[in-house]
C-alpha positions in Angstrom: 124.6 16.1 8.7 122.9 15.0 12.1 119.8 17.3 11.6 116.5 15.7 12.5 114.4 14.1 9.5 110.8 14.7 9.2 109.6 10.9 9.1 106.6 11.9 7.0 108.8 13.0 4.1 110.0 9.4 3.8 106.6 8.0 3.2 105.8 7.3 -0.6 103.2 9.7 -2.0 100.2 7.7 -3.2 99.9 8.2 -7.0 96.2 9.0 -7.8 96.6 9.4 -11.4 94.7 6.0 -12.1 91.9 7.3 -9.8 91.7 10.4 -11.7 91.4 8.6 -15.1 88.6 6.3 -13.6 86.8 9.1 -12.2 87.0 11.0 -15.6 85.6 7.9 -17.2 82.7 7.4 -14.8 81.6 11.0 -15.0 81.7 10.8 -18.9 79.3 7.7 -18.6 77.1 9.3 -16.3 76.7 12.3 -18.6 76.1 9.9 -21.4 73.2 8.5 -19.6 71.7 11.8 -18.9 72.0 12.9 -22.6 70.8 9.6 -24.1 67.8 8.7 -22.0 64.5 10.4 -20.9 63.9 8.7 -17.5 67.1 7.5 -15.9 67.4 6.6 -12.1 70.3 5.8 -9.9 70.2 2.6 -7.9 71.1 3.7 -4.3 71.4 0.8 -1.8 73.6 2.8 0.6 76.2 0.3 -0.1 79.9 1.5 -0.7 79.6 1.3 -4.5 76.4 3.0 -4.8 77.9 5.8 -2.6 80.8 6.2 -4.8 78.5 6.4 -7.8 76.5 8.8 -5.9 79.6 11.0 -5.4 80.7 10.7 -9.1 77.1 11.9 -10.0 77.4 14.8 -7.7 80.7 15.9 -9.5 79.1 15.2 -12.8 75.9 17.4 -12.4 76.3 19.7 -9.3 78.3 22.8 -8.6 80.9 22.4 -5.8 80.3 24.9 -3.0 83.1 27.0 -1.9 84.2 26.2 1.8 81.5 23.6 2.1 82.2 20.4 4.3 82.3 17.0 2.9 78.5 16.6 3.3 77.7 19.9 1.9 80.2 20.4 -0.6 77.8 20.3 -3.8 74.8 22.5 -4.4 72.0 21.9 -7.2 69.9 18.7 -8.0 70.7 15.5 -9.8 68.9 15.0 -13.1 67.3 11.6 -12.0 66.0 10.2 -8.9 67.6 7.7 -6.5 66.1 4.3 -6.5 66.2 1.6 -3.9 64.6 -1.9 -3.8 63.8 -2.3 0.0 63.5 -6.1 0.8 62.4 -5.4 4.5 65.3 -7.6 5.6 68.0 -4.8 5.2 70.2 -3.9 8.0 68.8 -1.1 10.2 71.9 0.9 10.1 71.8 0.9 6.2 68.2 2.3 6.1 68.9 4.7 8.8 71.9 6.0 6.6 70.0 6.1 3.4 67.4 8.2 4.9 69.7 10.6 6.4 71.8 11.1 3.3 68.8 11.7 1.2 67.5 14.4 3.7 71.0 16.0 3.6 71.2 16.0 -0.3 67.6 17.0 -0.7 67.2 14.6 -3.6 64.3 12.4 -4.6 64.1 8.9 -3.5 62.0 6.2 -5.3 61.5 3.1 -3.0 60.2 -0.2 -4.3 59.1 -2.2 -1.4 59.2 -6.2 -1.8 56.5 -6.3 1.0 54.3 -4.5 -1.6 55.1 -7.3 -4.2 54.2 -10.1 -1.7 50.8 -8.2 -1.0 50.2 -8.1 -4.7 50.9 -11.9 -5.0 53.8 -11.3 -7.4 56.2 -12.8 -4.9 55.5 -15.8 -2.8 57.8 -16.9 0.0 58.4 -20.5 0.9 58.6 -19.5 4.6 59.0 -16.3 6.5 62.7 -16.4 6.9 63.6 -17.3 3.4 66.0 -15.0 1.8 64.5 -12.3 -0.2 67.7 -11.2 -2.0 66.7 -13.4 -5.2 63.2 -12.0 -5.0 64.4 -8.4 -5.5 64.4 -8.8 -9.3 60.5 -8.8 -9.3 60.2 -5.9 -7.1 62.8 -4.2 -9.3 61.2 -4.9 -12.5 57.8 -3.7 -11.2 59.5 -0.4 -10.0 61.0 0.0 -13.5 57.5 -0.4 -15.2 55.6 2.0 -12.7 58.0 4.7 -13.1 58.9 4.0 -16.7 62.7 4.2 -16.1 64.5 3.6 -19.4 68.0 3.4 -17.7 69.1 2.5 -14.3 72.5 3.4 -13.2 74.3 0.8 -10.9 77.5 0.3 -8.9 78.3 -3.2 -10.3 82.0 -3.9 -11.0 83.5 -6.5 -13.2 85.8 -7.8 -10.5 83.1 -8.8 -8.1 82.0 -12.1 -10.0 82.4 -14.1 -13.0 78.9 -13.1 -14.5 79.5 -9.5 -13.9 82.8 -9.9 -15.7 80.8 -10.4 -18.9 78.9 -7.2 -18.5 79.0 -4.3 -20.8 79.0 -0.7 -19.3 75.7 -0.3 -21.1 73.8 -3.5 -20.3 70.9 -4.0 -22.6 67.6 -5.5 -21.0 64.8 -6.9 -23.1 61.1 -6.2 -22.8 60.9 -8.7 -19.9 63.8 -7.1 -18.2 66.0 -10.0 -18.8 69.8 -10.1 -19.6 71.1 -11.9 -22.6 74.9 -12.1 -22.5 75.1 -13.3 -26.1 73.2 -10.2 -27.4 75.2 -7.5 -25.7 76.3 -4.6 -27.9 79.9 -3.8 -28.7 81.4 -0.8 -26.9 84.5 0.2 -29.2 86.2 3.3 -28.7 83.8 4.4 -25.9 80.9 4.5 -28.4 77.7 3.2 -27.1 74.6 2.0 -28.8 71.8 3.2 -26.5 68.7 2.5 -28.9 65.9 0.6 -27.3 62.5 -0.5 -28.3 59.3 0.1 -26.4 59.4 -1.8 -23.1 63.2 -2.3 -23.2 65.6 -0.5 -20.9 69.4 -0.3 -20.0 71.5 -0.6 -16.9 74.5 1.5 -16.7 77.6 0.8 -14.8 80.0 3.8 -14.6 82.5 2.0 -12.3 82.6 -1.3 -14.3 86.4 -1.0 -14.5 87.0 -0.2 -10.9 88.2 -2.9 -8.4 87.5 -3.1 -4.7 90.7 -1.5 -4.0 90.1 1.5 -6.4 86.8 2.0 -4.6 88.3 2.0 -1.2 91.2 4.4 -2.4 88.4 6.7 -3.7 86.4 6.5 -0.6 89.5 7.5 1.5 90.4 10.3 -1.0 87.0 12.0 -1.2 86.2 11.1 2.5 82.9 9.6 1.2 80.3 8.8 4.2 79.4 5.2 4.6 77.0 3.1 6.9 78.9 2.3 10.1 78.7 -1.4 9.1 81.7 -1.1 6.9 84.0 -0.5 9.9 85.1 -2.6 12.6 82.6 -3.2 15.3 81.3 -5.9 17.9 78.7 -8.3 16.7 77.1 -11.4 17.6 77.7 -14.1 15.0 77.4 -17.7 14.2 80.2 -19.5 12.4 78.4 -21.6 9.6 79.8 -23.3 6.5 83.1 -21.0 6.7 81.1 -17.9 7.1 80.3 -15.7 10.0 76.5 -15.3 10.0 75.3 -12.2 11.8 72.8 -13.0 14.7 69.6 -11.2 13.8 65.6 -12.0 13.9 65.8 -13.4 10.4 69.2 -15.3 10.9 68.6 -17.1 14.2 71.2 -19.8 15.2 70.3 -23.5 14.2 70.4 -26.5 16.6 73.8 -27.0 18.1 75.3 -23.7 17.0 77.0 -21.3 19.4 76.7 -17.8 19.4 79.9 -15.7 19.9 80.8 -11.9 19.8 83.5 -11.1 17.2 85.1 -7.9 16.0 83.8 -7.6 12.5 83.2 -5.5 9.6 81.1 -6.0 6.4 82.8 -5.7 2.8 79.4 -5.4 1.1 75.8 -4.9 2.5 72.7 -6.5 1.5 69.7 -8.7 2.6 70.4 -9.8 6.3 69.6 -13.3 5.3 72.6 -13.7 2.8 75.1 -11.1 3.7 78.0 -11.9 6.2 80.9 -10.0 7.8 84.3 -10.7 8.1 86.7 -10.6 11.1 88.5 -7.3 10.9 90.0 -4.4 13.0 89.8 -1.7 10.2 88.4 1.4 11.6 88.9 3.9 8.6 89.1 3.7 4.9 92.8 3.7 5.1 92.9 0.9 7.2 90.7 -1.1 4.8 92.8 0.0 1.8 95.8 -1.8 3.7 93.7 -4.9 4.4 92.3 -5.0 0.9 95.8 -5.3 -0.4 96.3 -8.6 1.3 93.0 -10.5 0.6 92.8 -13.3 -1.9 89.1 -13.9 -2.1 86.6 -11.5 -3.7 84.2 -9.5 -1.4 81.0 -11.6 -2.7 83.0 -14.9 -2.4 83.9 -14.0 1.2 80.7 -12.6 2.4 77.6 -13.8 0.3 75.8 -17.0 1.1 73.4 -16.8 -2.0 76.4 -16.9 -4.4 77.7 -20.2 -3.0 74.6 -22.2 -4.2 76.4 -22.7 -7.5 78.9 -21.2 -9.9 76.2 -20.0 -12.1 74.0 -18.4 -9.4 74.6 -14.8 -10.2 74.4 -15.2 -14.0 71.1 -17.1 -13.7 69.7 -14.2 -11.4 71.1 -11.6 -14.0 69.3 -13.4 -16.8 66.0 -13.0 -15.1 66.4 -9.3 -14.6 68.8 -9.0 -11.3 70.9 -5.9 -10.9 
């Protein structure tokens, strides 16, 4: 009657059945892409969503090695290259992580450099410190044309933003690389119309139906490696328009602004000129799961300066060919 009780036995077990269902759907979509298209590619920005899609692709196409650690748990090659559009204003930690993961996996990486587009004259900046996030579209479309990709796999989710909530899993893009929301194809009973005309292509989003919480639960369960930016660290920031702007060479303080050091982490990573951290002490994926349960603002709404220009900013960029 008075025997000691193991406290861990009183903790409720996490039910992973919904994660299993989401994983199964995503793997099905990835295999549909591989079967339907001749020259697909997987967009890999080293962000948390693309890291999750990469792990799903490993499960879809590789063999699990017995006794392998988390980084070397799979053997074989993916049936498509990884693709990254480098703005030149990426966080150094993200580029270092990208190169290290590619080397560990032995996969092929295709990089489209925005600097090359500037040199060609297809992108013209108003000033050197202008945000390059919106200009990625030009470099992305040039990379698609150069490598003749007919489908690019991305990590976009419908819960991120209003325009992305309109997306199909297989998003058709016309010969100009543009997205027309009224011309997207129905996807009843998981049947996908993947026919394209010359010059057209698709974007496929295997984790469309996932939420930010689902992503972090999966990262915690699968022990997926991420750039260190996603976890708590000290960083110099500037408080500007309700956001914490990271102090970098491309985001210097404006007149009258005060630099302070805060304990922060990034909910999403992108161009340094438009991506902001949030104050947080979360040092692990499990900590972030707990934190995510209490947030009331989407990750893009809380951290992206470029999405605050107008309610339709993302939809406008997507119509031009953005991710």
